Steps between C-alpha positions, in 0.01 A plus 500: 500500500646834398558777752237735348248217508585419863468868588162523326379181668614623843319828443181312402519278807559801723200673342281194556612474862424866557161459334420200721606693808283794396201269442567325831531824692188635329301192599629519856427870512143446382441239768668715763307809392175308522567363847677798654381818333133436427311597815210272405705186436471191720553133422526153645565149368375208709521125471132403491557168677749578776440871546869585463547864404743498209507876454333799660527873448270726701273200532328637811459852366139599454403561139182549302394156367284621208329203330701244696216564745286275283702196611354557847154566354514164324640326809192620688276371219672160504451486876129590472452222244683246717278591795182460296413870524546557127463286188677547166157495333354773723406821319644838597280802434701812424436789738531865393813516717668203330398618154658840568853365548777643283646293217634237451146361508252283312251790480198324647215732591320516832247217506696277261596156625802272469570160654762474774727271298521739204552795734790327674664412169471855369631643826799263490603538137356834387513680837146634464444763770121500468478124549744508794275752676189298415660180629595680821143621545368150438716359779515787746173687446681824420844559354605689816403206719671260262819707526484469878451123474793479257719682753398267782576196287831649387611551862398144573721376216795694642487801264603750765556802274169479314181705514221468243211740444382389155485184292665627184816682600386830350692792660443561870773620736371266772550189287853373561694175508854370451699264280535253785128505570420413140748213512304370801171550314622329182607195700170503690304480174710205381481327838134557590328496161721319247186405305443869422862606439447432129288817482828693504627308198206551261637682195168606349130467567200563277186638663198633314680467165798709606843353575706645785875443524732456798724798590782288645794504252690226682242231421687450173803378697544127549387395846328827592140411594372819676435747670409872457603843374409843634566863417396846615688830483577489872586129514701466183509167316447201733518128434468174692622199302558133575714262299565126521817325384539133572348441842567850630277808499601860564281802567629844397339829596606834357338832586560849361641447151520797263351326195381165365833406343697569815250301706515202262880499474562539872256230613646269235847571641380436855358160407799404283745588775298306755500186290871550425564492877301175525693346206834597652400352835392179328849476349652515847588868517472644849267798479388553855370853446286519189490881505874507435446328166238760405738778607770360275256453213357851519835663569380687810761515773271659755233230524479353847561124537226270622544199718357165401157491655391148408627183342364415159445134581246569773140607471403784730194572705322834470658627820848394388452668163395823665809488721715430196348786304588739782877473448724803539404784262759775480362712216200653674650812653334757274140450398269688265195347669453520874558165669216360708501246780301182455220638715515868404200469272281307741274800579437561130433132439265478794319819397445372147356176633288683756368746241401213272328320787310816596383537143386138489312540828317809375388313192355213698181526709553449869444142604223434747618399842371168618534350841748215507561251771844526655717209400652297780876536508708185457714452816783371279502816287803644676730504198579770245698560185721804443507618140695824507613818672461854368601850603157632400189369675282566196728287281489217756120515502484495120730197494274304737198583283684385188610172659153438642362530149769291333494221759136520609460121527796477741426816697121481519500436876800722579487854637742759366714680757728801441697615805800729550809354665766677707713567189224695331407230246140394447489124537250332267339180625195276468393372841245269666606195301565144603851369447383290205325798341807720546734242351270439204460874435876561516562212262260653246648848541859378476408305185447841338850596617374735769631529855305323773584379850288296744503643852309448824266789588 
């Protein structure tokens, strides 16, 4: 090879190396800019089986969920169906309130009807705001009451940073959540209602001669089988996605993207990096802190390392998952949305429920009082079950009413009791039960993955 040729070749190689470095630095800079400079950004990647947090950035920071809210709306619908309170074939009649929702919508008019199954599909894939509100009204009576019920259920699932006031995710400063909370919710849908998870994978649906298409761009990726997109001006571009490779499933949540392309590329990178970590572990590489691998991949030197929170060869209980999903979070020092405690919204929740109950009572004629013979108390009814503790008495009372309704066959003979302990918490119990009744009731309640403890009165 002649000297001029060697010189030219060396110059070409040097140019290519420089170009690769520029591309690499640009990619790293984009990822770093997204995670460090965008005030709205938050993300988390979770192993759906074990609960291990692979990566988290501002995962506990409160953000506006936008249409990701509809995942919770649908969770509530799935629950109502499983409890026999709702049927897929039931008809929903559009109210003026639901019909007035802003687009995206199906444009049904007040008085029009749609079956529950079609409504759920169009909420899941098309993100129809009018149908989300109508579905909320069908389950909760009013959308405000439904929002309160959503919040109660979210707290019960372990979503400590979440407060809902509407079923659609349309802008409201009071409606907040976090990346970690949506990871919990996504896993709850898969765990509790796997038979309905396919609603988040439907790519199109034809109703009344019109075909509606799914907004989730990642469904075209191999192994991605759900979940949901969301966008508002305040929230930015949000996405929850789940992907399966081999026998492993990851859940990625990204909040606060600047545009659709950025959202798609970043969530794809999150999932790819997560599965790369799994592949490297399978080959024997010691990667004890998954976040480190993400840090190296995204080129951000300032990301805080995470400890391993769970082993991937062990299934986790709800409680263990919640503990795992509360690993150290070092990126939450400056927030654009005020952070709330898990019980900060209890007065608003209780008020919404109380207002709805008052409205219902006004609409119903007063029942005639009839003399009833006092029932003789069972001498063995000296047992109780404890089902929760709340900082707000009104929230504790609402919880007992909800449980009484949901487990009426097991709690028919029990008496609800809300009392304040020395620490200022309102203890929620059902009393005047026999030991057998208490044990049976707790078994039924725990089967729904709710807390319950048998105690002696």
